[in-house]
C-alpha positions as CSV (number, residue, x, y, z in Angstrom):
1,M,52.7,17.9,6.6
2,P,49.8,15.5,6.2
3,P,46.6,17.0,7.7
4,H,45.7,13.9,9.8
5,L,48.8,14.2,11.9
6,P,49.0,16.7,14.8
7,R,51.9,19.0,14.8
8,P,53.8,18.1,18.0
9,T,55.9,20.9,19.6
10,A,57.8,18.7,22.0
11,L,59.0,15.2,22.6
12,P,57.2,12.9,25.0
13,T,58.5,13.4,28.5
14,P,61.1,10.8,29.5
15,K,60.0,8.4,32.2
16,N,61.8,8.2,35.5
17,T,64.3,5.4,35.2
18,P,66.6,3.8,37.8
19,H,69.7,4.7,35.8
20,D,70.7,6.8,32.9
21,R,69.9,4.7,29.8
22,P,70.6,5.7,26.3
23,T,67.7,6.6,24.1
24,L,66.9,4.3,21.2
25,L,64.4,5.4,18.5
26,L,62.6,2.4,17.1
27,T,60.5,2.5,14.0
28,G,58.1,-0.3,13.3
29,G,57.4,-1.0,16.9
30,T,53.8,-2.1,16.2
31,G,54.9,-4.8,13.8
32,V,55.6,-8.5,14.5
33,L,59.4,-8.0,14.9
34,G,58.9,-4.6,16.5
35,R,57.0,-6.1,19.4
36,A,59.8,-8.6,20.0
37,L,62.4,-5.9,19.8
38,I,60.6,-3.9,22.5
39,D,60.7,-7.0,24.7
40,E,64.4,-7.4,24.0
41,L,65.6,-3.8,24.4
42,C,63.3,-2.2,27.0
43,A,65.6,-3.1,30.0
44,D,68.7,-1.5,28.4
45,F,67.3,1.5,26.6
46,D,64.8,4.3,27.0
47,L,62.7,3.3,24.0
48,L,61.1,6.0,21.9
49,C,58.9,4.4,19.4
50,L,57.8,6.2,16.3
51,R,54.2,5.4,15.2
52,R,51.9,7.0,12.7
53,N,48.4,6.1,13.8
54,R,48.0,2.9,15.8
55,P,49.1,3.4,19.4
56,L,51.4,0.8,21.0
57,D,49.8,1.3,24.5
58,D,52.9,-0.2,26.1
59,P,54.0,1.4,29.4
60,R,57.6,0.4,28.7
61,V,58.0,2.8,25.9
62,R,57.4,6.4,25.0
63,E,55.5,7.0,21.8
64,L,56.3,9.7,19.2
65,Q,53.6,10.3,16.5
66,G,55.1,11.0,13.2
67,D,55.2,10.1,9.5
68,L,58.3,8.4,8.0
69,L,57.3,9.8,4.6
70,A,57.1,13.4,5.7
71,P,60.0,15.8,5.9
72,R,61.4,15.8,9.5
73,L,58.8,13.0,10.3
74,G,56.2,15.7,10.1
75,L,57.6,17.3,13.2
76,T,58.2,21.1,13.7
77,P,61.8,22.2,13.2
78,R,62.1,22.6,17.0
79,A,60.8,19.2,17.8
80,W,63.0,17.7,15.0
81,H,66.0,19.4,16.6
82,E,65.2,18.3,20.1
83,L,64.7,14.7,18.8
84,A,68.2,14.7,17.2
85,L,69.7,16.0,20.5
86,E,68.0,13.2,22.5
87,V,68.5,10.1,20.3
88,D,71.6,7.9,20.9
89,V,70.7,5.0,18.6
90,V,68.3,4.5,15.7
91,L,66.8,1.1,14.9
92,H,64.8,1.2,11.6
93,S,62.5,-1.8,11.5
94,A,59.5,-0.2,9.8
95,A,58.7,-1.3,6.2
96,E,55.7,-1.7,3.9
97,T,55.3,-5.5,3.7
98,N,51.9,-5.7,2.0
99,W,52.7,-7.0,-1.4
100,R,49.2,-6.3,-2.7
101,M,50.0,-2.5,-2.6
102,A,51.0,-0.8,-5.9
103,P,54.7,-1.6,-6.5
104,A,55.5,2.1,-6.8
105,D,54.1,2.7,-3.4
106,I,56.1,-0.1,-1.8
107,L,59.3,1.3,-3.3
108,R,58.5,4.8,-2.3
109,T,57.5,3.9,1.3
110,N,60.6,1.8,2.0
111,T,63.0,4.1,0.3
112,L,61.8,7.4,1.8
113,G,61.5,5.8,5.2
114,T,65.1,4.8,5.1
115,E,66.2,8.2,3.9
116,T,64.3,9.9,6.7
117,T,65.9,7.7,9.4
118,L,69.3,8.2,7.9
119,D,68.8,12.0,8.1
120,L,67.9,11.8,11.7
121,A,70.8,9.5,12.6
122,A,73.2,11.8,10.9
123,R,71.9,14.9,12.7
124,A,71.9,12.9,16.0
125,D,75.4,11.6,15.4
126,A,73.9,8.2,16.2
127,P,74.5,4.7,14.8
128,L,71.7,3.3,12.6
129,Y,70.7,-0.3,12.4
130,L,68.6,-1.3,9.4
131,V,66.4,-4.3,9.4
132,S,66.5,-5.6,5.9
133,T,65.6,-9.2,4.7
134,A,67.7,-12.2,3.8
135,F,65.7,-12.5,0.6
136,V,67.6,-9.6,-1.0
137,A,69.8,-12.6,-2.1
138,S,66.9,-13.9,-4.1
139,V,66.9,-11.8,-7.3
140,P,63.5,-12.4,-9.0
141,S,63.5,-13.5,-12.6
142,E,61.7,-11.3,-15.2
143,E,58.9,-13.8,-15.2
144,D,58.7,-13.8,-11.3
145,A,58.7,-10.0,-11.3
146,R,55.9,-9.9,-13.9
147,R,53.7,-12.5,-12.1
148,F,54.5,-11.1,-8.6
149,P,55.1,-7.4,-8.9
150,G,54.5,-6.7,-5.2
151,A,57.1,-9.2,-4.0
152,A,59.6,-8.0,-6.6
153,A,59.0,-4.3,-5.5
154,Y,59.5,-5.3,-1.8
155,L,62.9,-7.0,-2.6
156,A,64.0,-4.1,-4.8
157,S,63.1,-1.6,-2.0
158,K,65.1,-3.5,0.6
159,T,68.1,-3.7,-1.8
160,R,67.8,0.1,-2.3
161,A,67.5,0.7,1.4
162,E,70.7,-1.2,2.1
163,Q,72.5,0.7,-0.6
164,L,71.4,4.0,1.0
165,V,72.8,2.9,4.4
166,R,76.1,1.8,2.9
167,E,76.5,5.1,1.0
168,S,75.8,7.1,4.1
169,D,79.0,5.9,5.9
170,L,77.1,6.1,9.2
171,P,78.1,3.7,12.0
172,G,75.7,0.8,12.5
173,A,74.9,-2.4,10.7
174,I,72.5,-4.1,8.3
175,V,70.6,-7.2,9.6
176,R,68.9,-9.6,7.3
177,P,66.4,-11.9,8.9
178,S,64.7,-14.6,6.9
179,V,61.1,-15.6,7.6
180,V,60.2,-14.5,11.1
181,M,58.3,-17.2,13.1
182,G,56.6,-16.8,16.4
183,D,58.4,-17.2,19.7
184,S,60.5,-20.4,20.1
185,T,59.1,-21.1,23.5
186,S,55.5,-19.9,23.4
187,G,54.9,-19.9,19.7
188,R,53.1,-16.5,20.0
189,I,53.4,-13.9,17.4
190,A,52.0,-10.4,17.4
191,G,50.3,-10.6,14.0
192,V,49.2,-13.1,11.4
193,Q,52.1,-13.5,8.9
194,G,52.0,-15.2,5.5
195,L,53.8,-18.2,7.0
196,T,51.2,-18.5,9.8
197,K,48.4,-18.5,7.2
198,T,50.2,-21.1,5.0
199,I,50.9,-23.6,7.8
200,G,47.3,-23.2,9.2
201,S,45.8,-23.9,5.8
202,M,48.1,-27.0,5.4
203,V,46.8,-28.3,8.8
204,L,43.2,-27.9,7.6
205,G,44.0,-29.6,4.3
206,Q,43.2,-26.5,2.2
207,V,46.4,-26.5,0.2
208,P,46.2,-29.3,-2.5
209,V,49.2,-28.0,-4.4
210,L,52.2,-25.8,-3.7
211,P,55.1,-24.6,-5.9
212,G,58.4,-26.1,-4.9
213,A,60.6,-29.1,-4.6
214,P,60.5,-31.5,-1.6
215,D,64.1,-30.8,-0.7
216,A,63.9,-27.0,-1.1
217,R,64.8,-25.2,2.1
218,V,62.2,-22.9,3.8
219,D,64.4,-20.7,6.0
220,M,62.5,-19.7,9.2
221,V,63.9,-18.2,12.4
222,P,61.9,-17.6,15.6
223,Q,61.3,-14.0,16.5
224,D,63.1,-14.2,19.8
225,Y,66.3,-15.4,18.1
226,V,66.1,-12.5,15.7
227,S,65.4,-9.9,18.3
228,R,68.2,-11.3,20.6
229,A,70.7,-11.1,17.8
230,I,69.7,-7.5,17.0
231,G,69.8,-6.6,20.6
232,D,73.3,-8.1,21.0
233,L,74.6,-6.1,18.0
234,V,73.1,-2.8,19.4
235,R,74.3,-3.4,23.0
236,G,77.7,-4.4,21.7
237,G,78.1,-1.2,19.8
238,V,78.8,-3.0,16.6
239,S,79.4,-0.2,14.1
240,S,79.7,-1.9,10.7
241,G,78.8,-5.1,8.9
242,E,76.0,-7.1,7.4
243,F,74.5,-9.9,9.4
244,W,72.4,-12.8,8.2
245,L,69.9,-13.8,10.8
246,T,69.0,-17.1,9.2
247,A,68.8,-20.9,9.8
248,G,71.3,-21.6,7.1
249,K,72.1,-25.3,6.6
250,E,69.8,-26.1,9.5
251,A,66.7,-24.8,7.7
252,L,63.7,-27.2,7.3
253,R,63.0,-28.9,3.9
254,F,59.7,-28.4,2.3
255,R,58.7,-32.0,2.8
256,E,59.4,-31.6,6.6
257,L,57.2,-28.6,6.8
258,A,54.4,-30.5,5.1
259,D,54.9,-33.6,7.3
260,T,55.0,-31.6,10.5
261,C,51.7,-29.9,9.6
262,A,50.1,-33.2,8.8
263,E,51.2,-34.8,12.1
264,F,49.8,-31.8,13.9
265,A,46.5,-32.1,12.2
266,V,46.2,-35.7,13.6
267,R,47.0,-34.3,17.1
268,C,44.1,-31.9,16.7
269,G,41.7,-34.7,15.9
270,L,41.5,-33.7,12.3
271,P,41.7,-36.1,9.4
272,T,45.2,-36.6,8.1
273,P,45.4,-34.0,5.3
274,H,46.7,-34.9,1.9
275,R,50.2,-33.7,1.6
276,P,50.3,-30.8,-0.8
277,R,51.4,-31.9,-4.3
278,L,54.7,-30.1,-4.8
279,I,54.9,-28.7,-8.3
280,P,58.2,-27.6,-9.9
281,V,58.6,-23.9,-9.9
282,E,58.9,-23.6,-13.6
283,A,55.6,-25.5,-14.1
284,V,53.8,-23.0,-11.8
285,H,54.5,-20.2,-14.3
286,R,54.2,-22.3,-17.5
287,L,51.1,-24.4,-16.7
288,L,49.4,-24.0,-13.3
289,L,48.8,-20.2,-13.0
290,P,47.6,-19.8,-16.6
291,M,45.3,-22.8,-16.1
292,L,43.8,-21.4,-12.9
293,E,43.0,-18.1,-14.7
294,G,40.7,-20.0,-17.0
295,T,38.9,-22.2,-14.5
296,A,35.6,-21.9,-12.6
297,L,37.4,-22.2,-9.3
298,P,36.2,-19.7,-6.7
299,E,38.0,-16.4,-6.7
300,S,39.0,-16.9,-3.1
301,T,40.7,-20.2,-4.0
302,R,42.6,-18.7,-6.9
303,R,43.7,-15.7,-4.7
304,R,44.9,-18.1,-2.0
305,F,47.0,-20.1,-4.3
306,Q,48.5,-17.0,-5.9
307,H,49.4,-15.7,-2.4
308,Y,51.1,-19.0,-1.4
309,A,52.9,-19.2,-4.7
310,E,54.2,-15.6,-4.2
311,L,55.4,-16.4,-0.7
312,L,57.0,-19.7,-1.5
313,L,58.7,-18.7,-4.7
314,V,60.4,-15.9,-2.8
315,F,61.0,-17.8,0.5
316,Q,62.3,-21.2,-0.6
317,R,65.8,-21.8,-1.7
318,E,67.8,-24.8,-3.1
319,L,71.0,-23.6,-1.5
320,P,71.3,-22.6,2.2
321,F,71.9,-19.0,3.3
322,D,75.0,-18.0,5.1
323,T,74.2,-17.3,8.8
324,S,75.7,-15.0,11.3
325,L,73.8,-16.3,14.3
326,G,76.2,-17.5,17.0
327,Q,78.9,-15.2,16.0
328,P,80.2,-12.6,18.6
329,H,77.5,-10.0,19.4
330,C,75.0,-11.9,17.2
331,G,72.7,-14.0,19.3
332,A,72.6,-17.8,19.3
333,R,72.8,-20.4,16.6
334,L,69.8,-22.6,15.8
335,S,69.9,-26.3,15.3
336,H,67.6,-28.2,13.0
337,A,65.8,-29.7,16.0
338,D,65.3,-26.2,17.5
339,I,63.6,-25.0,14.3
340,R,61.3,-28.0,14.1
341,A,60.3,-27.7,17.7
342,A,59.6,-24.0,17.2
343,L,57.4,-24.8,14.3
344,V,55.3,-27.2,16.4
345,R,55.0,-24.5,19.1
346,N,53.9,-22.0,16.4
347,L,51.2,-24.5,15.3
348,E,50.1,-25.0,18.9
349,S,49.7,-21.3,19.3
350,W,47.8,-21.1,16.0
351,A,45.4,-23.8,17.2
352,D,45.0,-22.2,20.6
353,D,43.7,-19.0,19.0
354,R,41.2,-20.9,16.8
355,P,39.2,-23.4,18.9
356,A,36.0,-22.6,17.1
357,L,37.6,-23.1,13.7
358,L,39.0,-26.5,14.6
359,T,35.7,-27.6,16.2
360,R,33.9,-26.8,13.0
361,H,36.4,-28.8,10.9
362,R,36.2,-31.8,13.3
363,A,32.4,-31.7,13.1
364,A,32.4,-31.5,9.3
365,H,34.8,-34.5,9.2
366,A,32.5,-36.4,11.5
367,R,29.5,-35.7,9.3
368,T,31.3,-36.8,6.2
369,A,32.4,-40.0,7.9
370,R,28.8,-40.8,9.0
371,T,27.5,-40.1,5.5
372,E,30.1,-42.4,4.0
373,V,29.2,-45.2,6.5
374,A,25.5,-44.8,5.8
375,S,26.0,-45.0,2.1
């Protein structure tokens, strides 16, 4: 057992509840989707949230400190046994999503974490719901895997996790969300995702070029639609199947994403940013990335483009995903207008959190305009 983890001898004491609710063990509760799942499920389940280090500090849940990579979560045999007796449902949402980690560590973390939760679900005789990703459908080319080993390892780890769940024959389901946006109403999101960074940089005019075609789809779904679909599946007792939590044919096109960000920049009093020049994906590998490696551009600029290229080469698609949203026990279907409105609310939330940044950019624009007039 890792030395930094205490050795618990008993589970957290259940809270007094108005009725006898089933106990749901949630992994990944501190993550973006995990926070939305707590909001969705807390009224119907006694939530027991596994965490390693960072506390949730949420009065609606009980916290269990443990390590997904340790045998028995790092618990004593007695605590492991008591946990299996208590748990009625397992929802495995935790995953290593930092593509800058060593590929072997990404594979190990996401595979071992799934194996451990499967072991617990089997001992508890409980259904297991695995949060995978829709992008398991995007098999990286050899060139993509070489250029972007972190993203390739992440997709491989999710594919392997799904295989482990199918081979277990446990009741439950696999859910495959696409890019998770902030809330569709408030735009809020618990953490800064790659998508949030990308659209923010587009508003500020910091993204001169991006890999992709104008008509490529960027499939994004607000977090509340994803959490509601998962909640409906769990509450409905769905015991098998694979569910695509995606926008499908309603997904925004790349050009719409760029246009929406440019329109929002004007609303914020910023100069209309130049639309990013969209470069065919094959040209990114063949020309642009090799060229950037030999330029005098700042290292931060090269890293930023590499990050955006990695995200967008994985997340954009020419053909739409299938979608399960709107099917029985699987949330509500999204319209194209719903997604575009959610994107605007996400941008508004991004701006609300960065008043000083926007003020600096407006001031810089004003100084540049005065200089141009004076000259």
